C-alpha positions in Angstrom: 270.0 -124.1 -86.4 268.6 -121.4 -88.8 268.2 -119.1 -85.8 271.8 -119.7 -84.8 273.1 -118.9 -88.2 270.8 -116.1 -89.1 272.9 -113.2 -87.8 276.0 -114.4 -89.7 274.0 -115.1 -92.8 272.5 -111.6 -92.7 275.9 -110.0 -92.3 277.3 -111.8 -95.3 274.2 -110.9 -97.4 275.1 -107.2 -97.1 277.8 -107.9 -99.6 275.5 -109.7 -101.9 276.3 -110.0 -105.6 274.3 -111.7 -108.3 276.5 -114.8 -107.8 276.2 -114.9 -104.0 272.5 -114.3 -104.2 272.3 -117.5 -106.3 274.3 -119.3 -103.6 271.8 -117.9 -101.0 268.9 -119.4 -102.9 270.6 -122.8 -103.2 271.5 -122.9 -99.5 268.0 -121.7 -98.5 266.4 -124.5 -100.5 268.8 -127.0 -99.0 267.9 -125.8 -95.5 264.2 -125.9 -96.2 264.2 -129.5 -97.2 264.5 -131.2 -93.8 262.0 -128.8 -92.2 259.4 -129.4 -94.8 259.9 -133.2 -94.7 259.7 -133.3 -90.9 256.5 -131.2 -90.8 254.7 -132.4 -94.0 255.1 -129.0 -95.6 254.1 -127.3 -92.3 250.8 -129.2 -92.4 251.4 -131.7 -89.6 250.4 -129.5 -86.7 251.6 -132.0 -84.1 255.1 -131.6 -85.5 255.3 -127.9 -86.4 256.9 -125.6 -83.9 257.1 -121.8 -83.9 260.8 -122.2 -84.7 259.9 -124.2 -87.8 257.5 -121.5 -89.0 260.0 -118.7 -88.4 262.8 -120.7 -90.1 260.6 -121.3 -93.2 259.6 -117.6 -93.3 263.3 -116.5 -93.1 264.5 -119.0 -95.7 261.8 -118.1 -98.1 262.9 -114.5 -97.9 266.1 -115.7 -99.6 264.1 -117.1 -102.5 262.2 -115.7 -105.4 258.7 -116.9 -104.4 257.0 -114.2 -106.5 257.5 -116.1 -109.7 257.3 -119.7 -111.0 261.0 -120.1 -110.1 260.1 -121.4 -106.6 256.9 -122.9 -105.3 257.0 -124.5 -101.8 254.3 -127.1 -102.6 256.1 -128.2 -105.8 259.4 -128.3 -104.0 257.9 -130.4 -101.2 256.5 -132.8 -103.8 259.9 -133.1 -105.4 261.9 -133.8 -102.2 259.2 -136.2 -100.9 259.4 -138.2 -104.1 263.2 -138.3 -103.9 263.1 -139.4 -100.2 260.7 -142.2 -101.1 262.9 -143.5 -103.9 264.6 -146.4 -102.1 263.8 -149.1 -104.6 267.4 -149.7 -105.5 268.6 -150.0 -101.9 269.2 -153.3 -100.1 267.3 -154.0 -96.9 270.4 -153.2 -94.8 270.9 -149.9 -96.6 267.2 -149.0 -96.0 267.5 -149.8 -92.3 270.7 -147.6 -92.1 269.3 -144.7 -94.1 267.5 -143.0 -91.3 268.8 -144.6 -88.1 269.3 -143.4 -84.5 270.7 -145.2 -81.5 270.8 -144.8 -77.7 272.3 -146.5 -74.7 270.1 -146.9 -71.6 271.2 -147.8 -68.1 274.9 -147.9 -69.3 274.6 -151.1 -71.2 271.3 -151.7 -73.1 271.3 -150.4 -76.6 268.2 -149.3 -78.6 268.2 -148.6 -82.3 265.3 -147.1 -84.3 265.1 -147.0 -88.1 262.5 -144.8 -89.9 261.5 -146.1 -93.3 259.4 -144.3 -95.9 257.8 -147.5 -97.3 255.4 -150.0 -95.6 256.3 -153.5 -94.4 254.9 -155.2 -97.6 257.6 -153.3 -99.5 260.3 -154.8 -97.3 258.8 -158.2 -97.5 258.9 -158.0 -101.2 262.6 -157.1 -101.0 263.0 -160.2 -98.9 261.3 -162.3 -101.6 258.0 -162.3 -99.6 259.7 -164.5 -96.8 259.0 -163.3 -93.3 261.9 -165.3 -91.9 264.3 -163.7 -94.5 263.2 -160.2 -93.5 263.5 -160.9 -89.8 267.0 -162.5 -90.4 268.1 -159.2 -92.1 266.7 -157.2 -89.2 268.4 -159.4 -86.6 271.7 -159.2 -88.4 271.4 -155.4 -88.6 270.6 -155.2 -84.8 273.3 -157.8 -83.8 276.0 -155.9 -85.7 275.1 -152.9 -83.5 274.9 -154.9 -80.3 271.3 -153.9 -79.7 269.1 -155.2 -77.0 266.0 -153.7 -78.7 265.5 -152.6 -82.3 262.4 -150.8 -83.7 261.5 -150.3 -87.3 259.0 -147.5 -87.9 257.3 -147.1 -91.3 255.6 -144.1 -92.7 253.7 -144.2 -95.9 250.4 -143.1 -97.6 247.5 -145.4 -97.5 245.4 -146.2 -100.7 243.2 -143.3 -99.7 246.1 -140.9 -99.5 246.1 -140.7 -95.7 249.2 -141.1 -93.5 249.8 -144.7 -92.3 252.3 -146.0 -89.8 253.6 -149.5 -88.8 255.8 -150.5 -85.9 258.0 -153.6 -85.8 260.1 -154.3 -82.7 262.8 -157.0 -82.3 264.6 -158.0 -79.1 268.0 -159.8 -79.1 268.2 -160.6 -75.4 266.0 -161.0 -72.3 266.2 -157.3 -71.5 264.9 -156.4 -74.9 262.1 -159.0 -74.7 261.0 -157.6 -71.3 261.0 -154.1 -72.9 258.7 -155.3 -75.7 256.3 -156.8 -73.2 256.2 -153.5 -71.2 255.7 -151.5 -74.4 252.8 -153.7 -75.4 251.2 -153.4 -72.0 251.8 -149.7 -71.4 251.8 -148.0 -74.8 249.4 -150.0 -76.9 246.5 -147.6 -76.3 248.7 -144.5 -76.5 250.0 -145.6 -80.0 246.9 -147.4 -81.1 248.7 -150.6 -81.7 246.9 -153.4 -83.6 248.3 -156.7 -84.7 249.9 -156.5 -88.2 249.2 -159.1 -90.9 247.5 -161.6 -88.7 250.7 -161.9 -86.6 252.9 -163.3 -89.4 255.9 -161.2 -88.1 255.3 -162.1 -84.4 257.9 -164.6 -83.5 259.8 -165.9 -80.5 263.0 -167.9 -80.3 264.2 -170.1 -77.4 267.6 -171.2 -78.7 270.2 -171.1 -81.4 267.7 -172.4 -83.9 265.7 -169.2 -83.7 265.4 -166.8 -86.6 268.7 -165.0 -87.0 270.5 -167.6 -84.8 269.6 -165.6 -81.7 269.6 -167.1 -78.2 266.8 -167.0 -75.5 265.2 -163.6 -75.4 264.8 -163.2 -79.1 261.3 -161.9 -80.0 259.6 -159.8 -82.6 256.2 -158.0 -82.7 254.6 -156.1 -85.5 251.7 -153.6 -85.3 249.7 -151.2 -87.3 250.0 -147.9 -85.5 246.6 -146.2 -85.7 247.6 -143.1 -83.7 249.6 -141.8 -86.6 250.3 -138.4 -85.0 253.0 -140.2 -82.9 256.2 -140.1 -84.8 259.7 -141.2 -83.7 259.8 -138.1 -81.4 257.0 -139.7 -79.4 257.7 -143.4 -79.9 261.4 -143.1 -79.2 261.0 -142.0 -75.5 258.4 -144.8 -74.9 260.9 -147.4 -76.2 263.8 -145.8 -74.2 261.8 -145.8 -71.0 260.7 -149.5 -71.5 264.3 -150.5 -72.2 265.7 -148.5 -69.3 263.2 -150.0 -66.8 264.0 -153.5 -68.1 267.7 -153.0 -67.9 267.6 -151.5 -64.3 265.3 -154.3 -63.2 267.7 -156.9 -64.5 270.7 -155.2 -62.8 268.9 -155.1 -59.4 
């Protein structure tokens, strides 16, 4: 997007005044924020692309980086803190905050939420009740008519290292088959290890299941030890698993 807008931005900058220069700085900081967040301040080499590096270089040319007025590390710390400040949000609002959805094989819907707090934080929100958390997740997924829903958490461990968790929930038989395929085919790729002694691993066979779901309801939660795999990598794996399950069911 920065590359697309650069020519027009440069043309406008030819008529720069003190006021428009201030606007340029504000806009440049705003545009920097998602790049720095997505790439961990350009330090996550698995996520950084040449376009990211060039965009940051260009945007910083609009900023006064020679003084204490702007420091990228300080700015990254500031926006990271703001991004992680979700304590006042409800579980539904947290799931909706960074959410993406796809449709596979014309009918099977997949939704993925990225959350900047670990599963224990969400359990605390649910008053430490696993069933209450799964109810909230099931309701969120059912409202969006999903076959498969995934919750990805990203947070810092006690030692300050990146930690990831993955919780998946199916609302029908197609989604349940996709979970089984994901566990079989991607466990090693993602480094999936059972989370919390399996307390969030459930299966329902009727209307009495968690969330009132019918046969096909299932949940699985893992620690994701291969932390270099973000939603960019996990998303395609989930989509492929759901697509294959949906086409198999339609055959």
